[in-house]
VEXLUMSE-914660 format. One record per residue (C-alpha): residue in three letters; x, y, z. Coordinates in steps of 0.5 Angstrom, whole numbers, plus 2048, in hexadecimal, padded with zeros to 3 digits. Layout:
N
AlaXYZ;...
END
This chain:
396
Met8DB86286F;Thr8DD867875;Asp8D886A87A;Gln8D8871879;Lys8DB87587F;Lys8D7877884;Lys8D687F885;Pro8D888288C;Lys8D288588F;Ala8D288C893;Val8CC88E898;Ile8CB895898;Val8C789889E;Gly8C489F89C;Gly8C18A0895;Ser8C28A8895;Ile8C78AB890;Ala8CD8A8893;Gly8CA8A1893;Val8C78A188C;Ser8CE8A4889;Cys8D189E88C;Ala8CC899889;His8CF89C882;Thr8D689C883;Leu8D6895887;Ile8D2892881;Leu8D789587C;Ala8DC891880;Gly8D988B87F;Trp8D588A886;Asp8CE888888;Val8CB88D88C;Val8C588D891;Val8C3894894;Val8BF89489A;Glu8BB89A89B;Lys8B689C8A1;Ser8B28A089C;Tyr8AC89D89A;Ala8AD89E892;Ala8B18A288D;Pro8B08A988F;Thr8AC8AD889;Gly8AD8B388D;Ser8AF8B5894;Pro8AC8B9899;Thr8B38BA89C;Gly8B78BA896;Ala8BA8C1893;Gly8BF8C488F;Leu8C68C288E;Gly8CC8C488A;Leu8D08BF885;Asp8D78C1883;Pro8DA8BF87C;Leu8DD8B887F;Ala8D78B6882;Leu8D38B887C;Lys8D88B4877;Leu8D88AE87C;Val8D08AE87D;Gln8CF8AE875;Ser8D48A8874;Trp8CF8A4878;Ile8C88A6876;Lys8C58A386F;Glu8C48AA86C;Pro8CA8AF86E;Glu8C68B586B;Leu8C18B4870;Leu8C58B7876;Asn8C68BD872;Lys8BF8BE871;Ala8BD8BD878;Thr8C28C287B;Leu8C38C987A;Pro8CA8CC879;Leu8CD8D087F;Thr8D28D487C;Ile8D28DA881;Asp8D38DA889;Gln8D28E188C;Asn8D28E3893;Asp8CD8E8895;Ala8CD8EC89C;Ile8C68EE89E;Asp8C38F38A3;Gly8BD8F08A5;Glu8BB8F78A8;Lys8BC8FB8A2;Lys8BA8F689E;Val8C08F6899;Lys8C58F2897;Trp8CC8F3893;Thr8D18EE890;Leu8D78EC894;Thr8DB8E7890;Arg8D98E4889;Asp8DC8DE886;Glu8DA8DD87E;Asp8DE8D787D;Phe8D98D2882;Asn8D88CD87D;Cys8D38C9881;Arg8CC8C687F;Ala8C68C6883;Ala8C18C0884;His8BC8BE889;Trp8BD8B888D;Ala8B78B488B;Asp8B98B6883;Leu8C08B3884;His8BE8AD888;Ala8B98AB883;Leu8BE8AC87D;Leu8C38A7881;Tyr8BD8A2883;Ser8BA8A287D;Ala8C189F879;Leu8C189A87E;Pro8BE89387E;Pro8B8894883;Asp8B888D886;Leu8BF88F88A;Phe8BB89388F;Leu8B8890895;Trp8B3896896;Gly8AF89789D;His8B58938A1;His8B88968A7;Phe8BF8948A8;Leu8C08908AF;Ser8C788E8B0;Phe8CD88A8AC;Ser8D38858AE;Val8D98848AB;Ser8DB87C8AA;Arg8E18798AE;Asp8E58798A8;Lys8E38808A6;Gly8E187D89F;Ser8DA87F8A0;Val8D58848A3;Lys8CE8828A5;Val8C98888A5;Lys8C28878A9;Ala8BC88C8A7;Thr8B588C8A9;Ala8AF88D8A4;His8AB8938A6;Gln8A48908A4;Thr8A58898A7;Asn8AA88A8AC;Glu8AE8848A9;Ile8B58838AA;Ile8B98828A4;Gln8C18808A4;Ile8C588289E;Val8CC87F89D;Gly8D1883899;Asp8D9884898;Leu8D888B899;Leu8D489089E;Val8D489789B;Ala8D189C8A0;Ala8CD8A189D;Asp8C98A38A3;Gly8CA8AA8A4;Cys8CD8AE8A9;Leu8CA8AB8AE;Ser8CD8A48AC;Ser8CB89E8B1;Ile8D189A8AD;Arg8D68A08AE;Gln8D48A08B6;Ser8D58998B6;Phe8DC89A8B5;Val8DE8A08B8;Pro8D88A18BE;Asp8DC8A78C1;His8DC8AB8BA;Lys8D78B08BB;Leu8D48B58B6;Arg8D58BD8B7;Tyr8CF8C18B7;Ser8D18C78B3;Gly8CD8CC8B7;Tyr8C88CD8B2;Cys8C28CA8AF;Ala8BF8CC8A8;Trp8B88CD8A5;Arg8B88CA89E;Gly8B38CA899;Val8B18CA892;Leu8AC8CF88F;Asp8A98CC888;Phe8A68D2884;Ser8A48CE87E;Gly89E8D287C;Asn89F8D8880;Glu8A58DB87C;Asn8A28E287B;Ser8A08E2883;Glu8A28E8887;Thr8A78E388B;Ile8AB8E1885;Ile8AB8E7881;Gly8AE8EA888;Ile8B38E5889;Arg8B68E5882;Lys8B68ED883;Ala8BA8EC88A;Tyr8BE8E6887;Pro8BF8E7880;Glu8C38E287E;Leu8BF8DC881;Gly8C08D687C;Lys8C78D787C;Cys8CA8DA883;Leu8CA8D788A;Tyr8C88DD88F;Phe8CB8DC896;Gly8C88E189A;Leu8CC8E48A0;Gly8C78E78A5;Ser8C88E98AD;Gly8CA8E38B0;Ser8C78DE8AB;His8C88DC8A3;Thr8C48DA89D;Val8C48D6897;Leu8C08D7891;Tyr8C08D488A;Glu8BC8D2884;Leu8BA8CA883;Leu8B88C787C;Asn8B08C787B;Gln8AF8CE87E;Arg8B18CD885;Leu8B58D188A;Asn8B98CE88F;Trp8BA8D2896;Ile8BE8D189C;Trp8BE8D58A2;Tyr8C38D38A8;Val8C18D58AF;His8C68D58B5;Gln8C28D18BB;Pro8C48CC8C0;Glu8C58C58BE;Pro8BE8C28BC;Asp8BB8BB8C0;Leu8BB8B68BA;Lys8B68B28BC;Arg8B68AE8B5;Asn8BC8AB8B2;Ser8BC8B18AD;Met8BF8B78AC;Thr8B98BA8A9;Thr8B38BC8AD;Lys8AC8BE8AA;Ala8AA8C48AD;Ser8A38C68B0;Ile89E8CB8AE;Asp8A08D08B4;Thr8A78CF8B3;Ile8A78D18AC;Gln8A38D78AD;Asn8A88D98B2;Met8AD8D88AD;His8AA8DD8A8;Lys8A98E28AE;Glu8B18E28AF;Ala8B28E28A8;Glu8AF8E88A7;Lys8B38EB8AC;Val8BA8E98A8;Trp8B98E88A1;Leu8B78EC89B;Pro8AF8EC89A;Glu8B08E8893;Phe8B48E3896;Val8AF8E289C;Arg8A98E1897;Val8AD8DB894;Ile8AD8D889B;Lys8A68DA89C;Glu8A38D7896;Thr8A78D0897;Arg8A38CA899;Glu8A68C689E;Pro8AD8C98A0;Phe8B18C48A4;Ile8B68C58AA;Asn8BD8C28A8;Ala8C28C18AE;Ile8C98C38AC;Tyr8CF8BE8AF;Asp8D58BC8AD;Ser8DB8B88B0;Glu8E28B78B1;Pro8E58B38AC;Leu8E68AC8AD;Glu8EC8A88AD;Gln8EA8A38A9;Ile8E48A18A4;Tyr8E489A8A4;Trp8E48948A8;Asp8E588D8A6;Asn8E088C8A0;Val8DC8928A2;Val8DD89989F;Leu8DA8A08A0;Val8D88A489B;Gly8D48AB89A;Asp8D28AF8A1;Ala8D38A88A5;Ala8DA8A98A3;His8DB8B18A4;Pro8D58B58A7;Thr8D68BC8A4;Thr8D38C38A4;Pro8D08C589E;His8D38CC89C;Ala8D98C9898;Val8D38C6893;Arg8D78BF894;Ser8D38BA898;Thr8D08B7891;Asn8D68B888D;Met8DA8B4893;Ser8D58AE893;Val8D58AE88B;Leu8DD8AE88B;Asp8DD8A8891;Ala8D98A488D;Ala8DD8A5886;Val8E48A388A;Leu8E189D88E;Gly8DE89A887;Gln8E589B884;Cys8E989888A;Leu8E589288A;Lys8E5891882;Lys8ED892883;Trp8EE88D888;Gly8E8888888;Ala8E488588D;Gln8EA88088F;Asn8EE887891;Leu8E988A895;Gln8ED88D89A;Ser8F2890895;Ala8EC893891;Leu8E9896898;Glu8F089889A;Glu8F189C894;Tyr8EA89F894;Gln8EC8A289B;Ser8F38A4899;Ile8F08A8893;Arg8E98AB896;Leu8EB8AC89E;Pro8F08B289D;Val8EB8B5898;Val8E58B589C;Ser8E88B78A2;Lys8EB8BD89F;Gln8E48BF89C;Val8E08BE8A3;Leu8E58C28A6;His8E58C78A1;Ala8DD8C88A1;Arg8DD8C98A8;Glu8E28CF8A7;Trp8DD8D28A3;Val8D98D38AA;Gly8DE8D78AD;Leu8DF8DB8A7;Asn8D78DC8A7;Lys8D88DF8AE;Ala8DE8E38AC;Trp8D98E68A7;Phe8D38E78AC;Phe8D88EB8B0;Leu8DA8F08AA;Ile8D38F08A7;Asp8D08F38AE;Arg8D58F88AD;Leu8D58FA8A6;Ser8D08FD8A1;Pro8D08FC899;Gln8D4903899;Asp8DA8FF89D;Cys8DB8F9898;
END
């Protein structure tokens, strides 16, 4: 009787969308998986979570990983229209600049998508409340050792695996260990973000007003261009409105290892006053009634020349920090996970370098173009700002 062949083991650092997606695809490829995540527990809701858009391919992939594929459609709303509006903050009017009726995305809340992916995995894969410390690759390149510390006990644990998957976000310390001179590029603006839950208040003046001003909420992504600033507005399932307001400002001082910042009451009140000057009153009311809006600093980086070293591989924002305008970040992470899993399944653990080389050859050219494309949107926005300051609705 022969012994059952031992499965290869992957250690995934980071339990957000990229990390849980990789957990799915690596398990399907025949790997054992451990996920190291600093959060104390699986999120039941996220104070800094917000809306995102899933394209058709990402939707199809996520549906193939979860136990009940129809749940994804039930947890999202269709976005079939992408409309760009010019907004005159002084006259309080808006008019349409461009309109795409073949947008073909679905809107989800981050926490809803994460919950679907997480609940379809064995719960014992996750080491919640563990802060990643360091890693080391064995001399023969055959294994990688990961050290992490438990928040509650300060106990340091060691995990040995065949592969380290860095899903630790755009501030990735694992990426930094390989390319210490690779810097993030500040976009020149931050985003105020929030989700208004209007359940039980469907007939309020605020909701009636916003639906009148934006009549295709529920199927349209509205992109508002004002004088030197821009907004995003779309509806989420379960009577929620997701909004974003991009504000040009000097680079913030990121005191924590996070791109998101909880705003003080005074900062929020000042933001409300500024919003009244530049946006429609219906949109401002949505902002004012949103509990705990937060600030998201917007960064990207120059595309990397490689996204794997030995038996360490980057996925998601760790591999390609990007600005959000092309609605690509989550979709890129899902695709990274899918391609990585397929390459590992094709080549097997005994040919790990070939698998990672193929993953890199497939994903790196694509994500590099997508990062630069998203960056170009900022330049296009500046051109629109220039025109909007000089145009009226009658000119369009």
